[in-house]
C-alpha positions in Angstrom: 9.2 4.8 10.9 11.5 6.2 8.5 9.2 9.1 6.9 10.6 10.1 3.3 7.7 11.3 1.9 6.5 10.0 -1.8 9.6 9.2 -3.2 9.2 8.3 -7.0 9.1 4.5 -7.5 9.5 3.2 -11.4 8.4 -0.4 -12.0 8.6 -2.4 -15.2 4.9 -0.6 -16.7 4.8 2.4 -14.6 5.8 5.4 -13.0 4.9 6.3 -9.4 5.2 9.6 -8.5 3.7 12.7 -6.8 1.1 14.2 -8.6 1.3 17.6 -10.9 -1.2 19.8 -11.9 -0.9 18.6 -15.8 -2.3 15.6 -14.3 -5.9 16.8 -13.9 -7.0 15.9 -17.3 -6.3 12.9 -17.2 -7.2 11.9 -13.4 -10.7 13.3 -14.1 -10.9 11.1 -17.4 -9.0 7.9 -16.4 -10.9 7.4 -13.3 -11.9 10.7 -10.6 -15.0 11.5 -13.2 -16.5 8.1 -14.1 -18.8 6.4 -11.6 -18.2 2.9 -12.4 -14.4 3.8 -11.5 -15.4 5.7 -8.4 -18.1 3.6 -7.2 -16.6 2.1 -4.0 -14.4 5.7 -3.1 -15.4 7.5 -0.1 -15.1 10.8 -2.1 -17.7 12.1 -4.6 -17.0 11.6 -8.7 -15.3 14.7 -10.1 -17.8 16.4 -12.4 -15.1 18.5 -14.2 -11.2 19.0 -15.1 -11.9 21.4 -12.6 -12.9 19.7 -9.8 -9.5 17.2 -10.4 -7.6 20.9 -10.5 -8.8 21.6 -7.4 -7.8 18.6 -5.6 -4.7 18.2 -7.0 -4.4 21.8 -5.6 -5.5 21.2 -2.2 -2.5 17.7 -1.9 -0.1 20.5 -3.3 -0.9 22.7 -0.3 -0.7 20.2 2.4 2.2 21.4 4.8 4.0 18.0 6.1 5.1 16.4 2.6 7.8 14.2 4.6 4.9 12.1 6.1 2.4 12.4 3.4 2.1 9.8 1.2 0.2 9.6 -2.4 1.3 8.4 -5.3 -0.2 9.4 -8.6 0.3 6.2 -11.1 1.6 6.5 -14.1 1.7 4.7 -17.5 5.1 4.5 -18.8 3.9 3.6 -22.4 1.3 6.0 -22.9 2.7 8.8 -20.6 -0.7 9.2 -18.6 -2.0 9.3 -15.1 -4.2 6.2 -14.4 -4.9 6.0 -11.0 -3.7 7.4 -7.8 -2.5 5.8 -4.5 -2.5 7.2 -0.8 -1.8 6.3 2.7 -5.0 7.9 4.1 -4.0 7.7 7.9 -0.8 6.9 9.7 -0.9 5.2 13.2 2.2 6.7 15.1 1.8 4.2 18.2 1.6 0.6 16.2 3.9 2.0 13.1 0.4 1.3 11.0 -0.8 2.9 7.7 -4.4 2.6 6.3 -3.7 2.4 2.1 -6.4 3.3 -0.5 -6.5 3.2 -4.3 -8.7 4.1 -7.0 -7.6 3.4 -10.7 -9.5 3.2 -13.8 -11.4 -0.6 -14.3 -9.5 -1.1 -18.2 -6.1 -0.3 -16.5 -6.6 -2.5 -13.0 -7.7 -5.5 -15.5 -4.5 -5.4 -17.0 -2.8 -6.2 -13.8 -1.7 -2.7 -13.0 -3.2 -2.1 -10.0 -1.2 -5.3 -8.5 1.9 -4.2 -9.9 1.6 -0.6 -8.5 0.4 -1.6 -5.3 3.0 -4.3 -4.5 5.8 -1.7 -5.0 4.4 1.0 -2.6 3.6 -1.6 -0.2 7.9 -2.9 -0.5 8.4 0.9 0.4 6.0 1.2 3.0 7.6 -1.1 4.8 11.0 -1.9 3.7 12.3 2.1 3.5 9.5 3.6 5.8 9.4 1.1 8.0 6.2 0.8 8.5 4.9 -2.3 10.8 1.5 -2.8 9.5 -0.6 -2.1 6.3 -4.2 -2.5 6.0 -6.3 -2.2 3.0 -9.7 -2.1 4.3 -12.6 -2.4 1.6 -16.5 -2.7 0.7 -17.6 -6.2 1.0 -19.3 -5.9 -2.3 -16.4 -4.9 -4.0 -14.9 -8.7 -5.0 -12.4 -7.4 -7.4 -10.3 -5.0 -4.7 -11.1 -8.2 -2.5 -9.3 -11.1 -4.9 -6.7 -8.0 -5.3 -5.7 -7.9 -1.6 -5.1 -11.6 -1.1 -3.3 -11.4 -4.1 -1.3 -9.0 -2.2 -0.9 -11.7 0.6 -3.1 -9.4 2.8 -4.9 -11.7 5.7 -9.1 -11.4 5.4 -9.2 -10.0 9.4 -13.0 -9.1 9.6 -15.9 -7.1 9.0 -17.2 -4.3 10.6 -21.2 -4.2 10.0 -21.9 -0.8 8.6 -18.6 1.1 9.1 -18.1 2.0 5.5 -19.5 5.4 3.4 -19.0 5.6 -0.2 -20.8 6.4 -3.5 -22.7 3.1 -3.0 -24.3 4.3 0.3 -23.7 3.0 4.0 -21.7 -0.4 3.7 -20.3 -3.3 5.4 -16.5 -2.8 5.4 -14.1 -5.9 4.9 -10.5 -6.0 6.8 -7.4 -6.8 5.1 -3.7 -6.3 6.7 -0.4 -7.3 6.6 2.6 -7.0 8.9 6.1 -6.4 8.5 7.8 -9.8 8.3 
């Protein structure tokens, strides 16, 4: 692998970039403070803008930034932060990464999650030289299942009661893609 850290990526409608403290208000209002948007995530919904600031501050203090991949998804037209995408774990031996994201429902429905993820997946495969990317989710999350398939991830199976999120303990659907 050729680690590069979070690099800015510009797409047709988005700017994928590192988080800044000024993103806290948008983070809270556009996804992290909304129970609908955080239903299937493994972290608790934010109760205030202060919670969002605390998370961004914690992220900023991480040491090995060259091996950290966490993007703020900014909609270019509005200049608002509308979501986040992160590599939550890197498996060095297999050159694999576990990818997660959270975005406001309205933006997902506009196809912006797919646009963001396509470009990040391309970056991870082509520039970082990841061999495999996984995109796992709660089996009840129909929208993310459809998104995984639209991104050409293959369904690899279900792990029973293997995921704890804001719905409780759930079955985890496994999706994977390998560099071609």
